[in-house]
C-alpha positions in Angstrom: 76.1 127.1 78.7 78.0 124.0 79.5 81.5 123.6 77.9 82.1 120.3 76.2 85.4 118.7 75.1 85.4 115.9 72.6 87.9 113.0 72.3 86.2 110.6 69.9 88.2 108.2 67.7 85.7 107.6 64.9 84.4 109.0 61.7 81.4 110.2 63.6 83.5 112.9 65.3 82.5 115.7 62.8 78.8 115.0 63.1 79.0 114.8 66.9 80.9 118.1 67.1 78.4 119.8 64.9 75.4 118.5 67.0 77.0 119.7 70.2 77.9 123.1 68.6 74.3 123.5 67.5 72.8 122.6 70.9 71.4 125.7 72.7 72.7 124.6 76.1 76.2 123.5 75.0 79.5 125.2 73.9 82.0 123.1 72.0 85.3 124.1 73.7 87.7 121.8 72.0 88.0 118.8 69.7 90.9 116.8 71.2 93.3 114.4 69.4 93.3 112.0 72.3 92.3 111.6 76.0 95.4 113.3 77.3 94.5 116.5 75.5 91.0 116.3 76.8 92.3 115.9 80.4 94.5 118.9 79.9 91.5 121.0 78.6 89.4 119.8 81.6 92.1 120.6 84.1 92.0 124.2 82.7 88.4 124.4 84.0 86.9 125.2 80.6 84.7 122.2 80.3 81.9 120.6 82.3 81.4 117.5 80.0 83.8 115.2 78.2 82.5 113.2 75.3 84.8 110.2 74.8 85.0 106.9 73.0 86.9 103.7 74.1 90.6 104.3 73.7 94.0 103.9 75.4 94.1 105.3 79.0 90.3 105.5 79.3 90.1 103.7 82.6 88.7 104.2 86.1 91.8 106.2 87.1 91.2 108.7 84.4 87.5 108.7 85.1 88.3 109.4 88.7 90.5 112.4 87.7 87.7 113.8 85.6 85.2 113.3 88.4 87.6 115.1 90.8 87.5 118.0 88.3 83.7 117.8 88.3 83.7 116.9 84.6 80.8 114.6 83.6 81.7 111.9 81.1 79.5 110.7 78.2 80.6 107.5 76.5 80.2 107.1 72.7 80.1 103.6 71.2 80.5 102.6 67.6 79.2 99.1 68.3 78.2 96.7 71.0 81.8 95.9 71.8 82.5 99.5 72.5 79.3 99.7 74.6 80.5 96.8 76.7 83.9 98.3 77.2 82.2 101.6 78.4 79.8 99.7 80.6 82.7 97.9 82.3 84.0 101.3 83.3 80.6 102.3 84.7 79.6 104.5 81.8 76.2 104.4 79.9 77.0 104.5 76.2 75.4 106.5 73.4 75.5 105.4 69.8 78.1 107.3 67.7 75.7 107.2 64.7 73.1 109.3 66.6 74.9 112.7 67.1 71.8 114.3 68.4 71.5 111.8 71.1 75.1 112.4 72.0 74.4 116.1 72.3 71.3 115.5 74.5 73.3 113.2 76.7 76.0 115.9 77.1 73.3 118.4 78.1 71.4 116.1 80.5 71.4 112.4 81.5 73.0 110.0 78.9 70.6 107.7 77.1 71.1 104.1 77.7 72.2 101.7 75.0 70.6 98.3 75.0 73.0 95.4 74.6 72.4 92.3 72.7 73.2 90.0 75.6 72.2 90.2 79.3 75.0 90.2 81.8 75.6 87.0 83.7 74.4 87.1 87.3 77.2 87.7 89.9 78.2 84.9 92.2 77.8 85.3 96.0 80.3 87.9 97.3 83.0 86.9 99.7 83.9 89.0 102.7 86.9 91.4 103.1 88.9 91.7 106.3 91.4 94.6 106.4 94.4 94.4 108.8 95.6 97.8 109.8 97.8 99.4 112.4 99.8 102.6 113.0 103.5 103.2 112.1 106.1 101.4 114.2 105.8 97.8 112.9 103.1 96.5 115.4 102.9 93.3 113.4 100.3 94.0 110.8 101.8 91.6 108.2 102.2 88.8 110.8 98.7 89.1 111.9 97.3 89.3 108.3 99.3 86.2 107.3 98.2 84.4 110.5 94.5 85.2 109.9 94.7 84.1 106.3 96.3 80.9 107.2 93.6 80.2 109.8 90.8 81.0 107.4 92.3 78.8 104.6 91.9 75.7 106.8 88.2 75.7 106.1 87.5 78.0 103.1 89.1 79.5 100.0 91.1 82.5 101.2 92.9 85.3 99.3 95.7 87.3 101.0 96.4 90.7 99.5 99.5 92.8 100.2 98.4 96.4 99.9 101.1 98.0 101.9 102.4 100.9 99.7 105.3 101.6 102.1 106.8 98.2 102.7 105.1 95.2 101.2 106.4 92.1 103.0 103.9 89.3 102.5 105.9 87.7 99.7 109.1 87.7 101.9 107.2 86.5 104.9 105.9 83.4 103.0 109.0 83.0 100.8 107.1 83.7 97.6 108.4 84.8 94.2 107.3 88.5 93.8 109.0 89.9 90.7 105.6 90.6 89.2 103.4 92.1 91.9 99.9 90.5 91.6 98.1 93.5 93.1 99.5 95.8 90.5 98.3 93.5 87.7 94.8 93.2 89.1 94.6 97.0 89.6 95.6 97.6 86.0 93.0 95.1 84.8 90.4 96.7 87.1 91.2 100.2 85.8 90.3 98.9 82.3 87.1 97.3 83.6 88.5 93.9 82.9 89.0 92.4 86.4 87.0 89.4 87.5 87.6 86.3 89.7 89.6 84.6 87.0 91.9 87.7 86.7 92.6 87.6 90.4 93.3 83.8 90.4 95.6 84.2 87.3 97.7 86.9 89.0 97.8 85.3 92.5 100.4 82.9 93.8 99.5 79.7 95.7 100.9 79.7 99.1 99.1 76.7 100.5 96.0 74.7 100.0 93.0 77.1 99.9 95.4 80.1 100.2 96.3 82.4 97.3 98.3 85.6 97.6 98.3 88.7 95.6 101.9 89.9 96.2 102.7 93.6 96.8 105.0 96.1 95.2 108.6 95.0 95.5 109.6 98.8 95.5 107.6 101.2 97.5 108.2 103.9 94.9 105.7 102.1 92.6 102.8 103.0 94.9 101.1 105.0 92.2 100.3 101.8 90.3 97.6 101.0 92.9 95.1 103.8 92.5 92.0 103.9 94.7 89.7 104.2 91.7 91.2 100.9 90.3 90.8 99.2 93.7 87.1 100.2 93.8 86.7 98.2 90.6 88.8 95.4 91.9 86.9 94.7 95.1 84.1 92.7 93.4 86.7 90.5 91.7 88.4 89.8 94.9 85.1 89.0 96.7 84.3 86.6 93.8 87.6 84.9 94.0 87.6 83.7 97.6 85.2 83.3 100.5 87.4 85.6 102.6 89.9 88.2 101.4 92.5 89.4 104.0 94.1 92.7 103.1 97.5 93.7 104.7 97.2 97.5 104.7 99.8 100.2 105.2 99.9 102.4 108.2 99.2 105.7 106.4 95.9 107.5 106.7 95.0 110.6 104.6 91.9 112.6 104.1 89.7 112.6 100.9 91.7 115.4 99.4 94.7 113.0 99.3 92.8 109.9 98.3 94.6 109.6 95.0 98.0 109.7 96.7 100.1 107.1 98.5 97.7 106.4 101.4 94.7 106.1 99.1 95.0 102.3 98.8 94.8 101.9 102.6 91.9 104.3 102.9 90.0 102.5 100.1 90.6 99.1 101.7 89.4 100.3 105.2 86.3 101.8 103.6 85.5 98.7 101.7 86.2 96.1 104.4 83.4 94.2 106.2 85.7 94.1 109.2 88.8 95.9 110.2 91.4 94.3 112.5 93.4 97.0 114.1 96.8 95.9 115.5 98.6 97.6 118.3 101.8 96.6 120.0 102.1 96.4 123.8 105.1 98.7 124.2 104.2 102.1 125.7 105.3 104.0 122.6 103.3 101.6 120.4 100.2 102.0 122.6 100.4 105.8 122.4 100.7 105.6 118.6 97.7 103.3 118.4 95.5 105.5 120.5 96.3 108.5 118.5 95.9 106.7 115.1 92.6 105.1 116.2 91.1 108.5 116.5 92.3 109.5 113.1 90.9 106.2 111.7 87.4 106.9 113.2 87.4 110.4 111.8 88.4 109.3 108.3 86.6 106.0 107.7 82.8 106.2 108.1 81.3 103.6 110.5 84.6 101.9 111.2 83.9 101.7 114.9 81.1 99.3 114.2 83.4 97.1 112.0 86.4 97.1 114.3 88.3 94.3 116.2 91.3 95.4 118.2 94.2 93.1 118.8 97.4 93.8 120.7 100.6 92.1 119.7 103.7 91.2 121.7 102.0 91.4 125.1 104.5 90.7 127.9 105.2 91.6 131.5 108.6 93.2 130.8 106.9 96.2 129.1 103.4 96.2 130.6 103.9 95.1 134.1 102.3 92.3 136.2 99.1 90.9 134.6 100.0 92.5 131.2 96.7 91.6 129.5 94.8 93.5 132.1 97.1 96.4 132.1 96.9 96.8 128.3 93.1 96.3 128.3 92.7 99.0 130.9 94.9 101.4 129.0 92.9 100.9 125.8 89.6 101.4 127.7 90.8 104.5 129.4 92.4 106.3 126.5 90.7 104.9 123.4 87.3 103.8 124.6 88.1 100.2 123.5 86.0 97.7 125.6 87.4 94.5 124.1 90.9 93.6 122.9 92.4 90.3 121.7 95.8 89.7 123.1 98.7 88.0 121.3 101.6 87.2 123.7 105.2 87.8 123.0 106.4 84.6 121.5 109.9 85.1 119.9 110.4 81.4 119.3 107.4 81.0 117.1 108.2 84.3 115.3 111.8 83.2 114.6 110.7 79.8 113.4 108.2 81.3 111.0 110.8 83.8 109.7 113.4 81.1 109.2 110.9 78.8 107.3 109.0 81.5 105.4 105.7 80.3 106.9 102.8 81.4 109.0 103.0 81.1 112.8 100.7 78.1 112.9 102.6 76.3 110.2 106.0 76.9 111.9 104.9 76.3 115.5 101.3 75.0 115.7 101.6 74.7 119.5 103.1 78.2 120.0 101.3 80.7 122.2 101.1 83.3 119.5 99.7 80.7 117.0 96.9 79.8 119.5 96.2 83.5 120.1 95.9 84.2 116.4 93.6 81.2 116.0 91.3 82.6 118.7 91.3 85.9 117.0 90.4 84.2 113.7 87.5 82.5 115.4 86.2 85.9 116.7 86.6 87.4 113.2 84.9 84.5 111.5 82.0 84.7 114.0 81.4 88.4 113.4 81.5 87.8 109.6 79.2 84.7 109.9 76.6 86.5 112.0 76.7 89.6 109.9 76.8 91.5 113.1 79.4 94.3 112.8 78.9 95.6 116.3 80.4 94.4 119.5 80.2 90.6 119.7 81.3 88.6 122.7 83.6 85.6 122.3 82.0 82.2 121.9 83.7 80.4 124.8 85.9 81.0 127.8 88.9 79.7 125.9 88.5 82.4 123.3 87.7 85.3 125.8 89.7 88.4 125.0 90.9 90.7 127.8 88.0 92.9 128.9 88.2 96.2 130.7 86.3 96.9 133.9 
């Protein structure tokens, strides 16, 4: 017998409860006043199915919690409006005025509810590039901002600050960030209401063709960006821009912690078409990168085939003569990385960008770091354009990365 909890806000609740109680394969465990009570009952392990109607707090985050508890959800709709609300959350709705159908849906697969209107076809999806690196400030935000600025020269680009430990894109580009855009989009997505227009409405224009979803001004608000909400937000981001660049946090956690602080980073790395992994050339930074790269490969399926490695702040003073070669050899020997894109130590460009609140190219278009990020952007764009997420050589000698022997 399968235990069922009910949280239905309609006059049909009595009939639905009676139909479930009369079903030979079901046991009515509790009739709940609201969704919070249903969650409490489910967390006690007494139910395998929750029958719910559209109501406050019924969103993808809550559905994720129920799924984690192995509780199947059956949506009950009074009308087509309710049915669309449930469909936006990924639920198949059953008519509330057919209690027997509700009971059968609870016992097996839910019956589909035909809607009066066909959904509009989705526009072509944009691509997502996640920028990640280990702890120690290797320059994730600088690289993410630089890549987004490069892409925006030729196509609509969205830059998303998803660092739940230290969001810094708004400060880097001198943008107003009192109302974090990523939190607003995540809330809308959790309700099944996020689309391209939602993303554009909550983004800030940083330059022509470049919009920014600002991050959390206080790291303590990280719980506002739940992985389940992000899963619903990715299609909206893809629809809002040709390329979405995500500035990720450094933290990695296993599936058992997916709803916690590092869940946003893991969700972005899993969703991304391409992951740009950023290291820093100092010995400690290289060691951290090698260790974290192994964790990344273990946690994110198929990431090796979607990976581009770049090393920031490359210079002779920490890597020795011919630093590009030294760094490339170390990555090949200790991490199995056969190709790495080098960004030279260029404090003048970095300082000018920080002073002006701009990307490296905007602050110093002739700077060595600006040129290096431009070449990296070319390599990323080529991989995305070709749809080849394996190793792809550079297009020209000017754009050649350092290669190991």
